[in-house]
C-alpha positions in Angstrom: 25.5 -0.8 -41.6 23.5 -3.4 -43.6 20.0 -3.5 -45.5 17.3 -4.7 -43.9 19.0 -5.5 -40.8 17.8 -3.6 -37.5 21.2 -2.1 -35.9 21.2 -0.9 -32.2 23.4 2.6 -31.8 25.7 3.3 -29.0 23.4 6.1 -26.5 24.3 9.9 -26.8 23.8 12.3 -24.6 19.7 12.9 -23.6 19.5 16.5 -23.7 21.1 16.1 -27.3 18.2 13.5 -28.3 15.8 16.0 -27.3 17.3 18.5 -29.0 17.2 17.2 -32.1 13.7 15.7 -31.8 10.3 16.6 -34.2 8.2 17.8 -31.1 10.3 19.1 -28.1 8.1 16.4 -24.6 9.3 16.5 -21.8 10.5 12.5 -21.7 13.0 11.7 -19.4 14.3 8.8 -17.0 14.4 5.9 -19.4 12.9 7.6 -22.1 9.3 5.8 -23.2 10.8 4.5 -26.1 13.3 2.2 -24.4 10.6 0.9 -21.5 9.8 -2.5 -21.4 6.9 -4.0 -19.8 6.6 -3.2 -15.9 8.9 -0.1 -16.4 8.5 3.9 -16.0 9.3 7.2 -18.0 8.7 10.9 -17.2 6.6 12.3 -19.0 4.1 16.3 -18.4 4.7 17.4 -14.9 2.5 18.1 -11.2 2.4 19.8 -7.9 3.8 16.2 -5.6 6.3 17.3 -3.3 6.0 19.8 0.2 7.9 22.7 0.7 10.0 22.5 3.6 12.8 24.7 3.0 10.9 28.2 4.9 14.0 30.1 3.1 12.1 29.0 -0.4 8.8 29.4 1.5 9.4 33.4 2.7 9.7 33.9 -1.2 6.9 31.8 -2.6 5.0 33.9 0.1 6.0 37.9 -0.5 4.8 37.1 -4.5 1.4 39.0 -5.0 -1.0 35.2 -4.7 -4.1 35.2 -7.5 -5.6 33.1 -5.5 -8.5 30.4 -7.8 -11.0 28.6 -6.4 -11.4 25.5 -6.5 -15.0 24.8 -6.8 -14.8 21.9 -4.0 -18.4 20.4 -2.6 -20.2 20.4 0.7 -23.1 18.8 1.9 -25.4 19.0 4.1 -24.3 16.0 6.6 -26.4 13.8 5.0 -24.5 11.0 2.2 -27.0 11.4 -1.1 -30.0 14.0 -0.7 -28.3 15.9 -3.9 -27.9 19.1 -2.5 -24.3 18.8 -2.1 -23.1 22.9 -3.6 -19.7 24.1 -4.9 -18.1 26.1 -2.8 -14.6 28.5 -2.4 -13.6 26.9 0.9 -10.4 26.2 -0.9 -8.4 27.8 -3.3 -4.9 27.1 -4.5 -2.7 29.8 -6.8 0.5 28.8 -9.3 4.2 30.9 -9.0 6.9 30.2 -11.3 10.8 31.2 -9.1 13.7 30.8 -10.1 12.6 28.7 -13.1 10.5 26.3 -10.7 6.7 25.9 -10.6 4.8 25.7 -7.3 1.2 25.5 -6.1 0.2 27.2 -3.3 -3.0 25.6 -1.7 -5.1 27.4 1.1 -8.2 26.4 2.9 -11.1 28.2 4.7 -12.1 24.9 6.4 -11.7 21.4 6.4 -12.0 19.7 3.0 -14.9 16.5 3.7 -14.0 13.3 2.6 -17.8 12.7 0.6 -19.3 15.6 -0.8 -22.4 15.2 1.1 -21.0 15.8 4.4 -19.3 19.1 6.1 -16.0 19.9 6.9 -15.8 18.0 10.1 -15.4 15.4 8.2 -12.4 15.5 6.9 -9.0 13.8 6.6 -6.6 16.9 6.3 -6.7 17.4 9.3 -5.3 14.1 10.7 -2.7 14.0 7.5 -1.2 16.6 9.5 -2.8 20.4 7.7 -4.6 22.9 9.3 -7.1 26.0 8.3 -6.3 29.3 7.4 -2.4 28.5 6.1 -0.6 28.4 3.2 1.3 25.6 1.8 3.1 24.4 -1.4 3.9 21.9 -3.5 6.8 21.6 -6.0 6.1 20.6 -9.8 8.0 17.6 -10.6 7.6 15.5 -13.6 5.0 12.5 -12.7 5.8 8.8 -13.5 4.3 6.6 -15.9 4.4 2.5 -15.5 4.1 1.2 -18.9 1.5 -1.9 -19.0 1.0 -2.0 -22.7 4.7 -1.9 -25.1 3.3 -1.5 -28.7 0.2 0.9 -27.5 2.0 2.9 -25.3 -0.4 2.5 -22.6 0.3 3.7 -19.4 -1.1 4.3 -15.2 0.7 6.8 -14.0 2.6 5.1 -11.0 1.6 7.4 -7.7 -1.4 8.8 -6.3 -1.2 12.3 -7.5 -5.0 13.2 -6.6 -7.8 12.9 -4.6 -11.4 13.8 -6.3 -14.5 12.6 -5.7 -15.6 9.6 -8.7 -18.9 11.8 -9.3 -19.5 15.0 -7.0 -23.0 15.4 -6.4 -25.6 11.8 -5.5 -29.0 11.4 -5.0 -30.8 8.6 -3.6 -34.5 7.7 -5.1 -35.0 4.1 -5.1 -31.6 4.2 -7.0 -28.9 6.1 -6.6 -28.7 9.1 -9.4 -26.3 11.6 -10.0 -28.6 14.4 -9.1 -32.0 15.4 -8.2 -33.8 14.8 -11.5 -32.9 11.2 -11.6 -31.7 10.7 -15.6 -28.5 9.0 -14.8 -27.3 6.5 -12.2 -24.3 8.2 -10.2 -21.6 5.3 -11.2 -21.9 6.5 -15.3 -18.6 7.4 -15.9 -19.5 8.8 -19.0 -21.4 11.9 -17.5 -18.9 11.5 -14.5 -17.3 14.7 -12.7 -13.9 12.8 -12.6 -13.6 11.9 -16.3 -14.6 15.8 -17.0 -11.9 16.8 -14.4 -9.5 14.0 -15.8 -9.7 15.6 -19.5 -9.8 19.4 -18.6 -8.6 20.2 -15.3 -5.7 17.3 -14.9 -4.6 17.4 -18.8 -4.2 21.3 -19.6 -2.0 21.6 -16.0 -0.1 18.7 -16.2 1.0 18.6 -20.0 2.1 21.3 -22.3 0.8 22.1 -25.9 3.5 19.5 -27.2 3.3 17.0 -24.6 -1.1 17.2 -25.6 0.2 16.2 -29.6 1.4 12.6 -28.9 -1.1 11.4 -26.0 -3.3 8.8 -28.0 -7.4 9.2 -28.0 -8.3 6.2 -26.5 -12.0 5.0 -27.0 -12.5 3.4 -23.3 -15.1 0.2 -22.5 -17.7 1.8 -19.7 -19.3 -1.6 -19.3 -20.0 -2.9 -15.5 -17.5 -5.1 -13.7 -20.4 -7.8 -13.3 -21.4 -8.7 -16.7 -24.8 -9.9 -15.4 -25.9 -6.1 -14.0 -26.4 -4.8 -17.9 -28.3 -2.9 -15.9 -25.3 -0.4 -15.2 -23.2 -0.7 -18.2 -21.9 3.3 -19.6 -21.2 3.5 -23.5 -17.6 4.1 -24.5 -15.9 7.1 -24.9 -13.5 8.5 -26.7 -10.4 10.0 -23.7 -7.4 11.0 -23.4 -6.6 10.5 -20.1 -8.8 8.5 -18.3 -8.8 5.9 -15.2 -8.2 1.9 -15.4 -11.0 -0.3 -15.7 -11.5 -3.3 -13.7 -10.8 -5.6 -16.4 -7.5 -3.9 -17.3 -6.6 -3.8 -13.0 -7.1 -8.1 -13.4 -4.7 -8.7 -16.5 -2.4 -10.4 -16.2 -0.2 -9.1 -19.2 -0.4 -5.8 -18.1 1.9 -7.2 -14.9 -1.6 -7.0 -11.9 -2.2 -10.3 -10.6 -5.9 -11.8 -12.1 -7.9 -12.6 -8.8 -8.7 -9.5 -7.6 -8.5 -11.1 -4.0 -5.7 -10.9 -4.1 -2.6 -8.5 -2.3 -0.8 -7.0 -5.2 1.9 -5.5 -5.0 1.8 -4.0 -8.4 -1.9 -2.5 -7.6 -0.8 -0.5 -4.9 0.5 2.7 -4.9 1.7 5.4 -3.0 0.8 8.7 -2.4 2.0 12.4 -3.3 2.2 15.2 0.1 -0.1 17.2 -3.1 -2.3 14.2 -3.1 -2.3 13.8 0.9 -3.1 18.0 0.8 -6.0 17.2 -1.0 -8.1 15.5 2.2 -6.8 11.4 0.7 -7.5 8.7 3.8 -3.3 7.6 3.9 -2.4 4.9 5.5 1.4 5.1 7.8 3.1 2.8 4.7 1.9 6.1 1.9 -0.8 3.8 0.5 -4.7 5.0 -0.2 -7.6 3.0 -2.7 -8.2 4.7 -5.6 -11.0 5.1 -8.2 -11.0 3.2 -11.4 -13.6 3.6 -14.0 -16.1 0.5 -13.8 -19.2 0.6 -12.3 -19.5 -1.0 -8.7 -22.1 -3.5 -7.4 -24.9 -0.5 -7.3 -26.2 2.5 -9.0 -24.3 4.9 -6.0 -20.9 2.8 -6.3 -18.0 2.9 -8.9 -15.0 0.1 -8.7 -11.5 0.8 -6.8 -8.3 -0.8 -5.9 -7.6 -1.1 -1.4 -4.9 -0.2 0.5 -3.8 -3.7 -0.3 -3.8 -4.3 -3.9 -6.9 -6.1 -3.8 -9.8 -4.7 -6.7 -13.0 -3.4 -4.4 -16.9 -3.0 -6.0 -18.2 -1.0 -3.3 -17.0 2.7 -3.5 -19.1 5.3 -3.1 -19.2 7.7 -5.8 -18.5 11.0 -3.7 -16.2 10.2 -1.7 -13.6 12.1 -1.7 -11.4 10.5 0.1 -10.2 8.0 -3.0 -6.8 9.2 -4.9 -6.8 9.6 -9.0 -4.0 7.3 -11.0 -4.4 8.8 -14.5 -4.0 6.6 -17.7 -3.5 7.3 -20.9 -1.4 6.0 -24.4 1.1 7.6 -25.7 1.9 8.1 -29.2 5.5 5.9 -28.8 6.7 7.2 -32.5 5.8 11.1 -32.1 8.3 11.2 -28.6 11.8 8.8 -30.7 13.8 12.2 -31.5 14.6 12.3 -34.9 17.9 10.7 -36.3 20.2 13.5 -37.8 22.3 11.9 -40.6 25.3 13.5 -42.9 26.5 12.5 -45.7 29.6 13.6 -46.9 30.3 14.9 -51.0 33.2 12.7 -52.8 35.8 12.7 -55.3 36.0 9.0 -56.9 38.4 7.6 -59.7 37.3 5.9 -62.8 36.9 1.4 -61.7 37.6 2.9 -58.0 35.3 1.8 -55.0 35.0 3.7 -51.5 32.5 3.8 -48.6 30.4 6.3 -48.4 31.2 8.5 -45.7 28.4 9.4 -42.8 28.0 10.9 -40.0 24.4 9.6 -38.5 23.5 10.9 -34.5 22.7 7.5 -32.4 20.0 7.0 -30.7 19.7 3.9 -27.6 17.9 1.8 -28.0 16.2 2.4 -31.2 16.5 -0.1 -33.7 16.8 1.0 -37.8 17.0 -0.4 -41.3 19.6 1.8 -43.8 19.4 1.7 -47.4 21.2 3.5 -50.5 20.7 4.5 -53.5 22.0 6.4 -56.6 20.7 8.8 -58.9 22.9 7.5 -62.2 23.9 3.7 -61.7 25.9 5.1 -65.1 27.8 7.2 -62.6 28.0 4.7 -59.9 26.6 2.7 -58.1 26.4 1.4 -54.3 25.4 -1.3 -52.6 23.3 -2.5 -49.1 26.4 -1.8 -47.7 26.9 2.0 -48.4 29.7 0.3 -51.2 30.1 2.7 -53.8 31.7 1.7 -57.5 32.8 4.2 -59.9 31.5 3.1 -63.6 32.1 6.4 -65.4 32.6 9.4 -65.3 30.5 12.7 -64.5 28.2 13.3 -60.9 25.9 11.6 -59.3 24.0 11.4 -55.7 23.7 9.3 -53.0 20.8 9.1 -51.0 21.1 7.4 -47.5 17.9 6.8 -46.3 17.2 5.5 -42.2 14.4 4.3 -41.3 13.8 3.8 -37.6 11.5 0.8 -35.8 8.9 3.4 -34.7 8.9 3.8 -38.8 9.8 8.0 -38.6 12.5 8.1 -41.8 15.4 10.8 -42.3 17.3 11.4 -45.4 20.8 12.5 -47.3 22.4 13.0 -49.8 25.8 13.6 -51.1 27.4 14.0 -54.6 30.2 11.8 -55.7 32.2 13.2 -58.9 34.1 10.7 -61.1 37.2 11.8 -63.0 39.4 9.6 -65.0 43.2 9.0 -63.9 45.0 12.1 -65.8 46.9 10.0 -68.1 
């Protein structure tokens, strides 16, 4: 092993790597540190696949079910009268069974596709769901697509939920979030979707240790149209956020720079859980999904259509739009720490040898390796780990391994130098 030269090591079992990590996080599949732009990794978990096994459903239903309200909104039948109210018609419960987690969902009436409407206007029944029935969904790892390797910038590969950009909408010459008429309906900083992403979703999807490696990102919340400065929002600092209009037109992230183009990289499939929440889903399992950027008027936000083109005209109190969260992961913090062991040695005066080290190697990670001697009057060491005995006594050889993310691991060994018996 040579100093100042990146050395690619042989892969070892993922389970061993995670066991050696300083921070234990749920990174699997293709590891984030070994991803290229456009590839995916797994991080966090969320209810996704619908449980179809009747025996498992019976087991889950026998548990003590302490239902909690989603607090979803119902209206009076008018789109923007500001009279939408939180209600208890839809509930959930989480159950751990045999080492796995499941979410139960039930609703006494359908969730409207717009918070201003009543339960008669819903996609839940179109999607095959019925009232007063319990449905179960399995928590599964979330898949994230890398947009920028250096920043650890990633977007959820699938549409994982269905939420309104803002739960309430009121019209009085302009569209506002509520009847106080103080904040435009498409203001991301004050939106209910931002609050949901950084509280409900964040707390449900990630463990404490996973939260520690999620960066805080400063988000630009300018309007898509630079001429509509009145619709610009303040920058926000978020752990989880929606992509912006400009980001989904950024070719360096893998997207088409043409908003009107049918872009497969902007298209997204839904999960069973998201469909249950009331998405307007197509036969190919694609759906609309939200962007955080304000749209062409104060009551609209930008989003992505079924076919992958970008739109400026989604009413902010739509529930039929899906959620694809985005975040930035500190890649340095999720790289498993290398384990190194240097063996003690005995040498004779003027003899040469090579430091004996055992390094637990990590696939796809580059390293620099450095050696140093505590007493060069006893032993010297070069960049290849070759040691020379130059005097009687004992010295320590330090082996320092620095990975390409700046993580450092060290170990030392004692080298005793003796004279020949004669």
